[in-house]
C-alpha positions in Angstrom: -30.7 28.9 -40.1 -30.7 28.2 -36.4 -29.0 30.3 -33.8 -28.3 30.1 -30.1 -31.2 31.6 -28.1 -30.5 33.9 -25.2 -31.5 32.2 -22.0 -34.5 33.8 -20.2 -32.4 34.7 -17.1 -29.9 36.5 -19.3 -32.7 38.4 -21.0 -33.8 39.7 -17.6 -30.3 40.8 -16.8 -30.0 42.7 -20.1 -33.4 44.4 -19.4 -32.2 45.4 -16.0 -29.0 46.7 -17.5 -30.9 48.9 -19.9 -33.2 50.1 -17.2 -30.2 51.0 -15.0 -28.6 52.9 -17.9 -31.8 54.8 -18.5 -32.0 55.8 -14.8 -28.3 56.6 -14.8 -28.6 58.9 -17.8 -31.7 60.7 -16.4 -30.2 61.1 -13.0 -26.8 62.4 -14.2 -28.0 64.1 -17.4 -27.0 67.6 -16.2 -23.3 67.0 -16.8 -22.4 70.5 -15.5 -24.5 70.3 -12.4 -21.5 70.1 -10.0 -19.3 72.7 -11.7 -18.4 75.8 -9.8 -19.0 79.3 -11.1 -16.5 80.2 -13.9 -15.7 76.5 -14.7 -16.4 75.2 -18.2 -16.8 71.6 -19.3 -15.0 70.6 -22.5 -17.8 69.9 -24.9 -16.0 68.0 -27.5 -12.6 67.0 -28.9 -10.4 70.1 -29.4 -10.0 71.0 -33.0 -6.9 72.1 -34.9 -7.0 74.5 -37.9 -3.8 74.7 -39.9 -2.4 75.6 -43.2 -2.4 71.9 -44.2 1.3 71.5 -44.5 1.4 69.0 -41.6 -1.0 66.1 -41.4 -3.9 66.9 -39.1 -3.5 63.6 -37.4 0.1 64.5 -36.3 -1.1 67.8 -34.9 -4.1 66.2 -33.2 -1.8 63.7 -31.5 0.1 66.6 -29.8 -3.1 67.6 -27.9 -3.4 65.9 -24.5 -6.7 67.5 -23.4 -9.5 65.0 -24.1 -13.2 65.3 -23.4 -15.0 62.9 -21.1 -15.1 59.4 -22.5 -18.3 57.8 -23.8 -19.8 54.4 -24.7 -22.4 54.9 -27.5 -23.7 58.0 -25.7 -21.8 61.2 -24.9 -20.0 61.5 -21.5 -21.1 58.1 -20.2 -18.5 58.0 -17.5 -19.2 61.5 -16.4 -22.9 60.5 -15.9 -21.7 57.6 -13.8 -19.5 60.0 -11.7 -22.4 62.5 -11.3 -24.7 59.6 -10.3 -22.3 58.6 -7.5 -22.1 62.2 -6.3 -25.8 62.5 -6.4 -26.1 59.4 -4.2 -23.6 60.7 -1.7 -25.3 64.1 -1.5 -28.8 62.8 -1.3 -30.3 63.8 2.0 -33.7 62.3 1.7 -35.5 60.8 4.7 -35.6 57.3 3.2 -31.8 57.4 2.7 -31.1 58.6 6.3 -33.3 55.8 7.7 -31.7 53.1 5.6 -28.2 54.1 6.4 -28.8 53.7 10.1 -28.1 50.0 9.4 -24.3 49.5 9.6 -24.1 46.8 7.0 -26.2 48.8 4.6 -24.2 51.9 5.2 -20.9 50.1 4.5 -22.3 48.6 1.3 -23.6 52.1 0.2 -20.3 53.8 0.8 -18.4 51.1 -1.1 -20.8 51.3 -4.0 -20.8 55.1 -4.3 -17.0 55.2 -4.0 -16.8 52.6 -6.8 -19.1 54.8 -9.0 -17.0 57.9 -8.3 -13.4 56.8 -8.1 -13.2 53.6 -10.3 -16.0 53.4 -12.8 -16.9 57.1 -13.1 -14.8 60.0 -14.5 -14.8 63.5 -13.1 -15.6 66.4 -15.5 -12.9 67.6 -17.9 -12.7 71.3 -17.1 -10.9 73.7 -19.4 -7.7 74.7 -17.6 -5.5 77.5 -19.0 -2.3 75.8 -17.9 -3.2 72.6 -19.8 -4.2 74.7 -22.8 -0.8 76.5 -22.8 0.9 73.1 -22.4 -0.9 71.8 -25.5 0.0 75.0 -27.4 3.7 74.3 -26.6 3.2 70.6 -27.7 1.9 71.9 -31.1 4.8 74.3 -31.4 7.3 71.5 -30.7 5.6 69.2 -33.1 5.9 71.8 -35.9 9.5 72.5 -34.9 10.4 68.8 -34.9 9.0 68.4 -38.5 11.1 71.2 -39.9 8.9 74.2 -39.4 11.1 76.2 -37.1 9.0 79.4 -36.8 5.4 78.3 -36.3 2.7 80.3 -34.7 0.1 78.7 -32.4 -3.0 80.4 -31.0 -6.0 79.1 -29.2 -9.7 80.1 -29.0 -12.3 79.2 -26.4 -15.9 79.3 -27.5 -18.2 79.4 -24.5 -21.6 78.1 -25.6 -24.5 80.4 -24.7 -27.4 78.1 -25.5 -29.6 77.0 -22.6 -28.8 73.3 -23.0 -25.0 74.1 -23.1 -24.7 76.0 -19.8 -21.1 76.1 -18.6 -19.8 74.2 -21.6 -17.1 75.3 -24.1 -15.3 74.3 -27.2 -11.5 74.6 -27.7 -9.9 75.3 -31.1 -6.2 75.7 -31.8 -5.0 77.7 -34.8 -1.6 76.7 -36.2 0.4 78.6 -38.9 3.3 76.4 -39.8 5.2 78.9 -41.9 7.9 77.9 -44.4 9.6 74.6 -43.9 13.4 74.5 -43.4 15.0 72.3 -46.0 18.5 70.9 -46.2 20.1 72.7 -49.1 23.8 72.0 -48.2 25.1 68.9 -46.5 28.8 68.4 -45.4 30.6 65.9 -43.3 33.3 67.1 -41.0 35.0 63.8 -40.2 38.8 64.2 -40.3 39.8 60.5 -40.2 39.5 58.7 -43.6 38.8 55.3 -42.1 36.1 56.7 -39.8 34.5 58.5 -42.7 34.5 55.4 -44.8 33.0 53.3 -42.0 30.4 56.1 -41.4 28.8 55.2 -44.8 27.9 58.6 -46.3 26.2 56.9 -49.2 23.8 55.2 -46.7 23.0 58.3 -44.8 19.4 59.2 -44.1 20.2 62.9 -44.7 19.7 64.1 -48.2 19.6 67.5 -49.8 16.0 68.6 -50.3 14.6 66.8 -47.3 12.8 68.8 -44.5 14.8 69.5 -41.4 13.4 66.9 -38.9 14.4 65.8 -35.4 13.2 62.2 -36.3 15.5 62.3 -39.3 18.5 63.3 -37.3 17.7 60.7 -34.6 17.5 57.9 -37.2 20.8 59.0 -38.7 22.5 59.0 -35.3 21.2 55.4 -34.7 22.3 54.2 -38.2 25.7 55.8 -38.1 26.5 54.5 -34.6 25.5 51.0 -35.6 27.6 51.2 -38.8 30.7 52.5 -36.9 30.4 49.9 -34.1 30.1 47.2 -36.9 33.4 48.5 -38.2 35.3 48.0 -35.0 34.7 51.3 -33.2 33.6 49.5 -30.0 33.5 52.7 -27.8 31.7 54.9 -30.3 28.4 56.4 -29.0 25.6 58.5 -30.4 26.8 61.5 -28.4 30.0 61.7 -30.5 27.9 62.8 -33.5 26.9 66.5 -33.7 24.7 68.2 -36.3 25.5 71.9 -36.9 22.6 73.7 -38.5 23.1 77.0 -40.5 20.0 79.0 -41.2 21.9 82.0 -42.6 21.7 80.8 -46.2 18.4 82.5 -46.8 19.7 84.5 -49.8 16.6 85.5 -51.8 14.6 83.2 -49.5 11.5 85.3 -49.9 11.1 84.0 -53.4 11.2 80.4 -52.2 8.5 78.4 -50.5 11.1 77.1 -48.0 14.0 78.3 -45.9 17.3 76.9 -47.2 19.4 75.3 -44.4 22.9 74.0 -44.2 23.7 70.9 -42.2 27.2 69.8 -41.1 27.7 66.3 -39.6 30.6 66.6 -37.1 32.5 63.9 -35.3 35.2 65.5 -33.1 36.6 62.5 -31.3 38.3 59.7 -33.2 38.0 56.5 -31.1 40.3 53.5 -31.7 39.2 50.4 -33.7 39.1 47.3 -31.7 40.1 43.8 -32.7 38.8 40.7 -31.0 41.9 39.1 -29.3 40.2 36.2 -27.6 36.7 34.6 -27.3 36.0 32.6 -24.2 32.7 30.7 -23.7 31.9 29.5 -20.1 29.2 26.9 -19.6 27.9 25.2 -16.5 25.1 22.8 -15.5 22.1 24.0 -13.5 23.5 22.0 -10.4 26.9 23.7 -10.5 28.0 26.4 -8.1 26.8 29.9 -8.8 30.4 31.2 -9.2 32.1 29.2 -11.9 35.5 29.8 -10.1 34.3 27.6 -7.3 33.4 24.7 -9.5 35.8 22.1 -10.9 36.3 23.1 -14.5 38.3 22.4 -17.7 39.6 24.7 -20.3 39.3 23.4 -23.8 40.7 24.7 -27.1 40.7 22.4 -30.2 44.2 23.2 -31.4 45.6 22.8 -27.9 44.2 19.4 -27.2 46.6 16.4 -27.6 45.4 13.1 -29.0 45.8 11.5 -25.5 43.7 14.2 -23.8 41.0 13.9 -26.5 40.8 10.2 -25.9 40.6 10.6 -22.2 37.8 13.2 -22.4 36.2 11.4 -25.4 36.0 14.6 -27.4 36.5 13.9 -31.1 37.1 16.3 -33.9 33.3 16.1 -34.7 32.7 17.6 -31.3 35.6 20.1 -31.1 37.6 20.7 -34.3 41.2 22.0 -34.2 40.2 24.9 -36.5 37.6 26.3 -34.0 39.3 29.4 -32.6 37.3 29.6 -29.3 38.3 28.7 -25.8 35.7 26.8 -23.8 35.6 26.8 -20.0 33.2 24.0 -18.9 32.5 22.2 -15.7 33.3 18.5 -15.4 29.6 17.5 -15.1 28.8 18.5 -18.7 32.2 18.3 -20.5 31.2 15.2 -22.5 27.6 16.4 -23.3 28.4 19.4 -25.4 29.0 19.6 -29.1 31.4 22.5 -29.2 31.5 22.8 -32.9 27.7 23.3 -32.9 28.0 26.1 -30.3 30.9 27.7 -32.1 28.9 27.9 -35.4 26.5 30.2 -33.6 29.3 32.7 -32.6 29.7 35.3 -35.4 32.5 37.2 -33.8 36.0 36.0 -34.8 39.3 36.1 -33.1 41.8 38.4 -34.9 39.0 40.3 -36.7 37.4 43.7 -36.1 34.7 43.8 -33.5 31.1 44.1 -34.9 28.1 45.0 -33.0 25.8 43.3 -35.4 27.8 40.1 -35.1 27.6 40.3 -31.3 23.8 40.9 -31.4 23.3 38.0 -33.8 25.5 35.7 -31.6 23.5 36.5 -28.5 20.2 36.0 -30.3 21.2 32.7 -31.9 22.5 31.3 -28.6 19.5 32.4 -26.6 16.9 31.0 -29.0 18.4 27.5 -28.9 16.4 26.8 -25.8 19.1 24.7 -24.1 20.4 27.6 -22.0 18.8 29.4 -19.2 20.7 32.6 -20.1 23.4 33.8 -22.4 25.4 36.9 -21.5 28.2 38.6 -23.4 30.7 40.7 -21.6 33.8 42.5 -22.9 37.2 43.4 -21.4 39.5 46.0 -23.1 42.9 44.5 -22.8 44.9 47.0 -24.9 44.4 50.3 -26.7 42.9 48.5 -29.7 42.1 44.9 -28.5 39.3 43.3 -26.4 38.4 39.9 -25.0 34.9 38.5 -25.4 33.4 36.5 -22.6 30.2 34.5 -23.2 28.7 33.1 -20.0 25.9 30.5 -20.3 24.1 28.0 -18.0 22.5 24.9 -19.4 18.8 24.6 -18.7 17.4 21.4 -17.1 17.6 18.5 -19.5 13.9 17.6 -19.1 11.0 19.9 -18.7 7.4 19.1 -17.7 4.4 21.3 -18.4 0.8 20.7 -17.5 -2.1 23.1 -17.5 -5.6 23.9 -18.6 -6.7 25.6 -21.7 -9.8 26.7 -23.6 -10.7 26.3 -27.3 -13.1 28.6 -29.2 -12.7 27.4 -32.8 -15.1 24.5 -32.8 -15.2 23.5 -36.5 -16.8 20.2 -35.7 -19.8 21.0 -33.5 -21.3 24.1 -35.0 -21.3 25.8 -31.6 -19.8 29.2 -30.5 -19.3 27.9 -26.9 -15.8 27.3 -25.7 -14.6 23.9 -24.6 -12.2 23.4 -21.7 -9.3 21.0 -21.7 -6.0 20.0 -20.2 -2.6 19.3 -21.7 0.6 17.6 -20.6 4.0 18.1 -22.3 7.3 16.4 -21.7 10.3 18.2 -23.3 13.7 16.7 -23.8 16.3 19.5 -24.4 19.5 18.8 -26.3 18.2 15.4 -27.4 21.0 14.6 -29.9 23.6 17.0 -28.5 22.9 19.9 -30.9 20.1 21.7 -29.1 17.3 19.5 -30.5 14.0 19.7 -28.7 11.8 16.6 -28.5 8.3 17.3 -27.3 5.7 14.7 -26.4 2.3 16.2 -25.9 -1.0 14.7 -24.8 -4.2 16.6 -24.2 -7.9 16.7 -24.6 -10.9 18.9 -24.1 -14.6 18.6 -23.2 -17.3 20.9 -24.6 -21.0 21.3 -24.9 -23.3 21.5 -27.9 -25.3 24.6 -28.4 -28.4 25.0 -26.1 -31.5 23.3 -27.3 -33.9 25.9 -28.7 -36.9 24.8 -26.6 -35.4 24.3 -23.2 -32.4 26.7 -23.5 -30.3 24.1 -21.6 -27.0 22.7 -22.7 -27.4 19.3 -24.4 -24.9 16.5 -24.9 -21.2 17.0 -24.4 -18.4 16.1 -26.8 -14.8 15.4 -26.2 -11.5 15.3 -28.0 -8.2 13.6 -27.2 -4.9 13.9 -29.0 -1.2 13.1 -28.7 1.7 14.3 -30.8 5.5 13.9 -31.0 7.5 16.8 -32.3 11.2 17.1 -32.9 12.6 20.7 -33.3 16.0 20.9 -34.9 17.7 24.4 -35.1 19.1 23.9 -38.6 17.9 22.9 -42.0 18.0 19.2 -42.7 18.7 19.6 -46.4 21.9 18.1 -47.8 22.3 20.7 -50.5 22.9 23.4 -47.8 26.0 21.6 -46.5 28.1 24.1 -44.5 26.7 27.3 -46.0 26.3 30.1 -43.6 22.5 30.2 -43.5 22.5 30.1 -39.7 22.2 33.9 -39.5 18.6 33.5 -40.6 17.9 31.1 -37.7 16.7 28.2 -39.9 14.9 25.3 -38.2 13.4 21.9 -39.1 10.3 20.4 -37.4 9.3 16.8 -37.6 5.8 16.0 -36.3 3.6 12.9 -35.8 0.1 13.2 -34.4 -3.1 11.3 -33.5 -6.4 12.8 -32.6 -9.8 11.3 -31.7 -13.0 13.5 -31.8 -15.9 11.9 -30.1 -19.1 13.6 -31.2 -22.7 12.8 -30.7 -23.1 12.0 -34.4 -19.9 10.2 -35.1 -16.2 9.7 -34.2 -13.4 11.1 -36.2 -9.9 9.6 -36.1 -7.0 11.4 -37.7 -3.4 10.4 -37.9 -0.7 12.6 -39.4 2.9 13.3 -40.1 4.6 16.5 -41.2 8.0 18.0 -42.1 8.4 21.8 -41.9 11.2 24.2 -42.5 11.2 27.7 -41.1 13.6 30.6 -41.6 13.7 34.4 -41.0 14.4 36.8 -43.8 16.5 39.2 -41.8 19.3 38.2 -39.5 18.5 40.9 -36.9 14.7 41.1 -37.2 11.8 38.8 -36.4 9.3 40.7 -38.5 9.4 38.5 -41.6 9.7 34.7 -41.8 8.7 31.8 -44.1 7.6 28.3 -43.5 7.8 25.5 -46.1 6.1 22.1 -45.6 7.3 19.8 -48.4 5.5 16.8 -46.8 2.2 16.6 -44.8 0.3 13.4 -44.7 -3.0 12.7 -42.9 -5.3 9.7 -42.7 -8.8 10.5 -41.7 -11.5 7.9 -40.8 -15.1 8.5 -39.7 -16.5 5.7 -37.4 -19.6 4.9 -35.3 -21.9 7.2 -37.3 -25.2 7.7 -35.7 -27.9 6.0 -37.7 -30.2 9.1 -37.6 -27.4 11.4 -38.7 -26.5 8.9 -41.5 -30.1 8.8 -42.7 -31.2 12.4 -42.3 -27.9 14.2 -43.1 -25.2 12.2 -44.9 -27.5 10.2 -47.3 -29.1 13.5 -48.4 -25.8 15.1 -49.3 -24.6 15.1 -52.9 -22.3 12.1 -53.5 -19.2 14.4 -53.7 -19.8 15.6 -50.2 -20.6 12.2 -48.8 -16.9 11.4 -49.4 -16.2 13.7 -46.4 -17.5 10.9 -44.2 -15.5 8.1 -45.7 -11.9 7.1 -45.1 -9.6 9.7 -46.7 -5.9 10.0 -47.4 -4.6 13.5 -47.6 -1.2 14.9 -48.7 -0.1 18.5 -49.2 2.8 20.7 -49.9 2.5 24.2 -48.4 4.3 27.5 -48.1 3.6 30.4 -45.7 5.0 33.9 -45.7 4.4 36.2 -42.6 5.4 39.8 -42.2 4.3 41.7 -39.0 5.3 44.4 -36.6 2.4 43.8 -34.3 2.7 45.2 -30.8 0.0 45.1 -28.1 1.0 48.4 -26.5 -1.5 50.5 -28.6 1.2 53.2 -29.0 1.8 53.1 -32.7 -0.1 51.7 -35.7 0.9 48.1 -36.3 0.1 45.5 -39.0 0.1 41.8 -39.8 0.2 40.1 -43.2 0.2 36.4 -44.1 0.2 34.5 -47.4 -0.6 30.8 -47.5 -0.3 28.6 -50.5 -0.7 24.8 -50.8 -1.1 22.1 -53.3 -2.5 18.7 -52.3 -3.2 15.2 -53.6 -0.3 14.7 -55.9 1.4 12.0 -53.9 -1.6 9.7 -53.6 -2.3 10.3 -57.3 1.2 9.1 -58.2 0.8 6.1 -56.0 -2.6 5.4 -57.5 -1.1 5.5 -61.1 1.7 3.3 -60.1 -0.5 0.7 -58.5 -3.2 0.7 -61.2 -4.1 -2.8 -62.0 -2.1 -4.1 -59.1 -3.3 -5.1 -55.7 -7.0 -4.7 -56.7 -6.8 -1.0 -57.7 -8.8 -0.9 -60.9 -8.6 2.8 -61.8 -6.3 5.8 -61.4 -9.1 8.3 -62.1 -11.6 7.4 -59.3 -9.7 9.4 -56.6 -9.5 6.2 -54.5 -6.2 4.8 -53.4 -6.2 1.0 -53.4 -9.9 1.3 -54.1 -10.4 2.1 -50.4 -9.2 5.6 -49.5 -10.4 8.7 -51.1 -8.0 11.5 -51.9 -8.3 14.9 -53.7 -6.1 17.0 -55.9 -6.4 20.7 -55.4 -4.6 24.1 -55.1 -5.3 26.7 -52.5 -4.1 30.3 -51.9 -5.2 32.7 -49.1 -4.1 36.1 -48.0 -4.8 37.7 -44.6 -4.1 41.3 -43.4 -4.7 43.0 -40.1 -4.2 46.7 -39.2 -4.2 48.0 -35.6 -4.7 51.8 -35.4 -4.5 53.4 -31.9 -7.1 56.2 -31.6 -6.6 57.4 -28.0 -4.6 56.2 -25.1 -7.2 53.5 -24.3 -8.8 52.7 -27.6 -7.9 51.3 -31.0 -9.5 50.4 -34.4 -8.7 46.9 -35.7 -9.3 46.0 -39.3 -9.0 42.6 -40.9 -9.4 41.3 -44.4 -9.2 37.7 -45.6 -9.4 36.4 -49.2 -9.0 32.8 -50.3 -9.2 30.9 -53.5 -9.0 27.1 -54.0 -9.7 24.8 -56.9 -9.9 21.1 -57.5 -8.1 19.6 -60.6 -7.5 16.3 -62.2 -10.5 13.9 -61.6 -11.4 15.7 -58.3 -14.6 17.7 -58.5 -14.5 19.5 -55.1 -11.8 20.6 -52.7 -11.8 18.2 -49.7 -13.5 19.3 -46.5 -10.3 19.7 -44.4 -9.0 22.2 -47.0 -12.1 24.3 -47.7 -12.8 27.7 -46.4 -15.5 28.2 -43.7 -17.3 31.3 -42.5 -19.1 32.0 -39.2 -18.1 31.6 -35.6 -16.4 33.3 -32.7 -13.4 34.4 -34.7 -15.1 35.0 -38.0 -18.7 36.1 -38.8 -20.0 36.5 -35.2 -23.7 36.6 -36.2 -23.6 33.0 -37.3 -22.8 29.7 -35.7 -19.4 28.1 -36.5 -19.0 27.4 -40.2 -22.8 27.8 -41.1 -22.7 30.9 -43.3 -23.0 30.2 -47.0 -22.1 29.0 -49.5 -23.4 31.9 -51.6 -27.2 32.3 -51.3 -27.6 28.7 -50.2 -28.5 27.4 -46.8 -27.9 24.2 -45.0 -31.3 22.9 -46.1 -30.2 23.1 -49.7 -27.6 20.4 -48.9 -29.3 18.3 -46.2 -33.0 19.2 -46.1 -32.4 19.5 -42.4 -31.8 22.6 -40.3 -31.2 21.2 -36.8 -28.1 21.8 -34.7 -26.6 18.5 -35.9 -27.1 19.6 -39.5 -24.4 22.2 -39.0 -21.9 19.4 -38.9 -22.6 18.9 -42.6 -22.0 22.6 -43.4 -20.1 22.4 -46.7 -18.0 25.5 -46.5 -16.7 26.7 -49.9 -13.7 27.1 -52.2 -13.7 30.9 -52.3 -13.6 33.1 -49.3 -14.0 36.9 -48.8 -14.3 38.4 -45.3 -13.9 41.8 -43.8 -14.0 42.6 -40.1 -13.8 45.8 -38.2 -13.7 46.3 -34.4 -13.5 49.3 -32.2 -11.9 48.5 -28.8 -11.8 50.8 -25.9 -11.2 50.5 -22.2 -14.0 50.9 -19.6 -12.0 50.3 -16.5 -8.6 48.7 -15.8 -9.6 45.1 -16.5 -12.7 45.6 -18.6 -12.8 46.5 -22.3 -15.7 47.0 -24.7 -15.8 46.5 -28.4 -18.2 47.5 -31.2 -17.8 45.3 -34.3 -19.1 44.5 -37.7 -18.4 41.6 -40.1 -19.0 41.2 -43.8 -18.2 38.0 -45.7 -19.2 34.7 -47.3 -17.9 31.6 -49.0 -18.7 30.2 -52.5 -17.9 27.2 -54.7 -16.2 27.4 -58.1 -18.7 27.5 -61.0 -16.6 25.3 -63.4 -17.3 22.0 -61.8 -20.4 22.7 -59.8 -22.8 21.0 -62.1 -20.7 17.7 -62.2 -20.5 17.8 -58.4 -24.3 18.4 -58.1 -23.8 21.7 -56.3 -26.8 24.0 -56.3 -26.6 27.1 -58.5 -27.1 29.3 -55.5 -23.8 28.2 -54.0 -21.4 29.1 -56.9 -19.4 32.2 -57.3 -21.3 34.4 -59.8 -22.7 37.9 -60.1 -26.1 37.2 -58.7 -24.6 35.1 -55.8 -22.0 37.7 -54.9 -24.0 38.7 -51.7 -22.1 38.7 -48.4 -23.5 38.2 -45.0 -23.4 41.2 -42.7 -23.6 41.4 -38.9 -22.8 43.8 -36.2 -22.7 43.7 -32.4 -20.9 44.6 -29.2 -18.7 42.7 -26.9 -16.9 42.8 -23.5 -13.4 41.6 -22.8 -12.2 40.8 -19.3 -8.4 41.2 -19.3 -6.7 39.3 -16.4 -3.2 39.8 -17.9 -2.6 36.0 -18.2 -6.1 35.5 -19.8 -8.6 37.4 -21.8 -12.2 36.3 -21.6 -14.5 37.5 -24.4 -18.3 37.8 -24.6 -19.6 39.0 -28.0 -23.2 39.4 -29.1 -23.5 39.4 -32.9 -26.7 40.4 -34.7 -27.3 39.4 -38.3 -28.3 42.4 -40.4 -28.3 40.7 -43.8 -28.3 36.9 -44.5 -27.5 35.8 -48.1 -30.2 33.1 -48.0 -32.9 35.2 -46.3 -32.3 38.8 -47.3 -32.5 41.7 -44.9 -32.9 40.3 -41.4 -33.2 43.6 -39.6 -36.5 44.3 -41.4 -38.3 41.4 -39.7 -36.6 41.2 -36.3 -39.9 41.8 -34.5 -41.8 39.3 -36.7 -39.6 36.3 -36.0 -39.0 34.3 -32.8 -37.1 36.3 -30.2 -33.4 36.7 -31.1 -33.5 34.0 -33.8 -30.7 35.8 -35.7 -28.7 36.8 -32.7 -25.6 34.8 -31.8 -23.8 34.7 -28.4 -20.1 34.1 -28.7 -18.0 33.1 -25.7 -14.3 33.0 -26.3 -10.7 33.1 -25.0 -8.5 35.9 -26.4 -9.2 38.4 -29.1 -10.9 37.3 -32.3 -8.0 38.7 -34.4 
């Protein structure tokens, strides 16, 4: 299996980097050399010893004192800092003579300042004030979790060994004591309507739960939302008090907890507000800033006479008499708006109680339409129990043009881990049919390079791709059965897409034309964490043209007949469903996750057409997987699951885990799942020790399929029908814009055993006990974060290759870096 060789110049830079690090470590190895008498360097992460009643991770998170950071080796940044100090304090004759040159002196000062103040890190010295502050943090953590009488002590161990001069370890000892548990719970809410709206049965507080600040905070938030949903517009969290009684400790010594009484108290009884009037004000981008200065009309369905409707050309389909909303619009847009469509997205109702959830849902649904630059909701209390709702919006420009450059790193066609660069142009028509439809026309392409030639190390031929697509986004479900059901709260949408793409490779051209219908909806009206996508129809026609004669002879003709179909005209159809649940945040403050399930079934539509046309139009058989005896198709089912977990470790580091599992299977007269629907492993976002898509299947290699192992042979990589892959990556900040990562990947693909013999697939490629051997790689990477763009450079080293065994055992007996892969990418791998 071939891999990209590291250019000679880059090898020199790596050697210089290693040499620099060695000098740096030796020069700054005495990490305490610049400490004053009586100062102690924190040797390691402070430890916490407790009774085990609180999770150690929660206690550890309360400690703010951290030792000096490291990269692979201990106190790397402190060594850099000491290195800079050493350069500054060096008073050698050579330095004095060199610094007499002004330019050299400026460069020297700039470099040492960079070492000391930007790249380096001063020593973390044990400070009694910081230790007492962390002791208080530990006490407060225990208190917040229901342990109201904890004891916190600390111990400093000054290391007396010669190598540990002026270093110390810090240990905190925490005795949580007995937890305070809710043993009595009462509600002191004198008003019956307020008590009913409070929703005692939905309370987070329960008898038997530990006293907890977080518990009371969540209850305040829940109760306030519930009360404001019930019309209590002016209610706030401050109106809720929790009275805690710790005098219930009768015979408490015999219990392993301290019984506590909690009373929920609401002293003030605010009025319930009814929505008296809803007014929606809309204007065009060209209108005056102040709507009062523009010529405007006030419209209300029931108040419009037939003559005025005819004059304004506003029919009942645009503004129905039953729509209880007043519209204030400028004359420039009065005929463009479908007022019924806007009204259906307003969930507040005149004459009904105010609801905070309805207001939030209204704002979100109006804002996500894309036809408004902004949507703001204001309120005016007009009576002791009534309010008016004012919704102000400004239409966005009818047309929008976008153009830009982009980079692609998932090169499934060229077997290279080098990014390609392209440009794109998008023309968007907003509110195409008067109900906030978005019509996008997109055209774009990219140019990339093949992997460097092994002998010269130079980039070889280029490849390019060009595509265009037309997409219509409709903010509702185009399904007749739904009618006027109130499904809008889940923000349903429909997408219609048509596309064309040309891939011009050195070996062949691939042309693909497709059309797709997709429905999308969210599972919660106020949350974007969970959504589903359903594609009932997806059609693609794929044709391979201008195949290079050498590639045809040396690669395609040597493939099993089943895989040769991948290079013949194909008609593909599929039905797919996707479920996504995620709370991912890029802030690195709390653990987050991502989960996705994909299911699809393909080939049934062409099979039905094939059966119907059998014996007609020259189609002689319905079991040859050829439509009209010209276009191949395949019947298959496919299921995949992907999960990601992001765990913050420190303020500037996190551990990221990903797992992917997939299974697909051909059925009917199809022997193998088609190429466009198989699983592949290897590449910049997958197994980073291998070129794109070249790992597997099973213990087989490319030569088992093509008898060729050149770069162009990777285009014939068969992939597999079963996928298992695990990835782990430790990311941590070096400086403000530079991040480093240590990673490892384990995975492989296989074919199903049931039809392998008929498809002439080698035994080493099928999923079986002896072939259940994954590839394994590890490596390190650097990420340059420029806010708008993340550039990634990863070096992956194969440790175990399924077709070759342990690679690490013969690293020095093979060509230099044969099993090392360089990955250049845009963005994070996952």
